[in-house]
Structure formats: structure tokens, C-alpha cells
C-alpha positions as a Markdown table, in Angstrom:
| # | Residue | x | y | z |
|---|---|---|---|---|
| 1 | Met | -5.6 | -9.0 | -87.8 |
| 2 | Val | -4.2 | -7.6 | -84.4 |
| 3 | Thr | -1.5 | -9.5 | -82.9 |
| 4 | Ala | -0.9 | -10.0 | -79.0 |
| 5 | Asp | 1.6 | -7.0 | -79.4 |
| 6 | Glu | -1.3 | -4.8 | -80.7 |
| 7 | Glu | 0.3 | -4.9 | -84.3 |
| 8 | Glu | -1.7 | -4.8 | -87.5 |
| 9 | Val | -0.8 | -7.8 | -89.9 |
| 10 | Glu | -2.1 | -9.6 | -92.8 |
| 11 | Val | -3.0 | -13.4 | -92.1 |
| 12 | Ala | -3.3 | -16.4 | -94.6 |
| 13 | Ser | -4.0 | -19.8 | -93.9 |
| 14 | Trp | -5.0 | -23.2 | -95.4 |
| 15 | Trp | -5.1 | -27.0 | -95.3 |
| 16 | Glu | -2.7 | -29.3 | -97.2 |
| 17 | Asp | -2.2 | -33.0 | -97.7 |
| 18 | Gly | -5.8 | -33.6 | -97.7 |
| 19 | Gly | -6.5 | -31.6 | -94.5 |
| 20 | Lys | -3.6 | -33.4 | -92.4 |
| 21 | Val | -1.2 | -30.2 | -92.3 |
| 22 | His | -2.4 | -26.6 | -91.6 |
| 23 | Arg | -0.3 | -23.8 | -92.8 |
| 24 | Ser | -0.3 | -20.0 | -92.1 |
| 25 | Trp | 1.7 | -17.1 | -92.8 |
| 26 | Val | 1.5 | -13.7 | -90.6 |
| 27 | Val | 3.1 | -11.0 | -92.8 |
| 28 | Gly | 3.8 | -7.4 | -92.2 |
| 29 | Gly | 5.0 | -7.4 | -88.7 |
| 30 | Lys | 7.3 | -4.6 | -87.9 |
| 31 | Lys | 8.3 | -5.1 | -84.3 |
| 32 | Tyr | 11.5 | -6.9 | -83.4 |
| 33 | Gly | 13.2 | -5.8 | -86.7 |
| 34 | Gly | 10.4 | -6.7 | -88.8 |
| 35 | Gly | 9.5 | -10.0 | -90.7 |
| 36 | Asp | 7.1 | -12.6 | -91.5 |
| 37 | Phe | 5.9 | -15.9 | -89.5 |
| 38 | Glu | 5.5 | -19.1 | -91.3 |
| 39 | Asn | 3.7 | -21.8 | -89.5 |
| 40 | Lys | 3.0 | -25.6 | -90.1 |
| 41 | Arg | 0.7 | -27.6 | -87.6 |
| 42 | Tyr | 0.2 | -31.4 | -87.8 |
| 43 | Leu | -0.5 | -34.5 | -85.9 |
| 44 | Ser | 2.1 | -37.2 | -85.4 |
| 45 | Asp | 2.6 | -40.5 | -83.5 |
| 46 | Asn | -1.0 | -41.7 | -84.7 |
| 47 | Gly | -2.7 | -38.5 | -83.7 |
| 48 | Asn | -0.9 | -38.5 | -80.1 |
| 49 | Met | 1.1 | -35.6 | -80.7 |
| 50 | Leu | 0.4 | -32.1 | -82.3 |
| 51 | Val | 3.5 | -30.6 | -83.9 |
| 52 | Cys | 3.8 | -26.8 | -84.4 |
| 53 | Glu | 6.7 | -25.7 | -86.5 |
| 54 | Ser | 7.2 | -21.7 | -86.5 |
| 55 | Thr | 9.8 | -19.9 | -88.7 |
| 56 | Phe | 10.5 | -16.3 | -88.6 |
| 57 | His | 11.5 | -14.6 | -91.7 |
| 58 | Pro | 13.2 | -11.4 | -91.0 |
| 59 | Ser | 12.8 | -8.6 | -93.5 |
| 60 | Glu | 16.0 | -6.9 | -92.3 |
| 61 | Glu | 18.9 | -8.1 | -94.7 |
| 62 | Gly | 21.6 | -10.3 | -93.3 |
| 63 | Arg | 19.6 | -11.7 | -90.5 |
| 64 | Glu | 19.0 | -15.3 | -90.7 |
| 65 | Thr | 15.6 | -17.1 | -90.2 |
| 66 | Ala | 14.8 | -18.6 | -87.0 |
| 67 | Thr | 12.8 | -21.8 | -86.4 |
| 68 | Val | 11.2 | -23.3 | -83.3 |
| 69 | Thr | 9.3 | -26.5 | -83.2 |
| 70 | Trp | 6.9 | -27.3 | -80.3 |
| 71 | Arg | 5.4 | -30.7 | -79.5 |
| 72 | Phe | 2.3 | -31.0 | -77.5 |
| 73 | Leu | 1.4 | -34.6 | -76.3 |
| 74 | Arg | -2.3 | -35.5 | -76.0 |
| 75 | Glu | -3.5 | -35.8 | -72.6 |
| 76 | Gly | -3.3 | -39.4 | -71.4 |
| 77 | Ala | -0.9 | -40.6 | -74.3 |
| 78 | Ile | 2.6 | -41.9 | -73.6 |
| 79 | Tyr | 5.4 | -40.5 | -75.8 |
| 80 | Gly | 6.5 | -43.2 | -78.3 |
| 81 | Asp | 3.3 | -45.0 | -77.7 |
| 82 | Ala | 2.4 | -45.3 | -81.5 |
């Protein structure tokens, strides 16, 4: 696959937990010091929120992993309205 940064990488994705959790890995990136991305996406709050967890695993020794979690509220839903 070619990334938005025009970099060739390998990608794998699959469903877990009976199709409730989508996992993926993007491996072989060389930019920004190089490393792989691990992603996990699932619905929470009775399906009102999409949660996207992304972890960067640097290939450079001594660098720590970095994680970010994004939460997207379904249009018309109210946060905490489960």
C-alpha cells in the first residue's frame, strides 16, 4: 500500500471479538525515524462513539512507543447518553 506520505508499506487487518473490534498493522515505514503502526477501532457507548486507538512502535532503539486515542461521537448522539 502507498501511504499519504507516498511511502510503500505492508498492511494487515482483521476483525476480532466476533466482528466488534477491527485491528490493523501498517509496517515498514521509514519516515520519521521508521516504525510500525498498530490500530484498534471499535464502537462504545451503545454504538454512539467510534474509538480509534493508534500506537506507533518505533524501529529506532531507545525510542518509546507513542499512543493516541481518538473518539468520534455519532451525529445526533449526546456524550454519556448510553
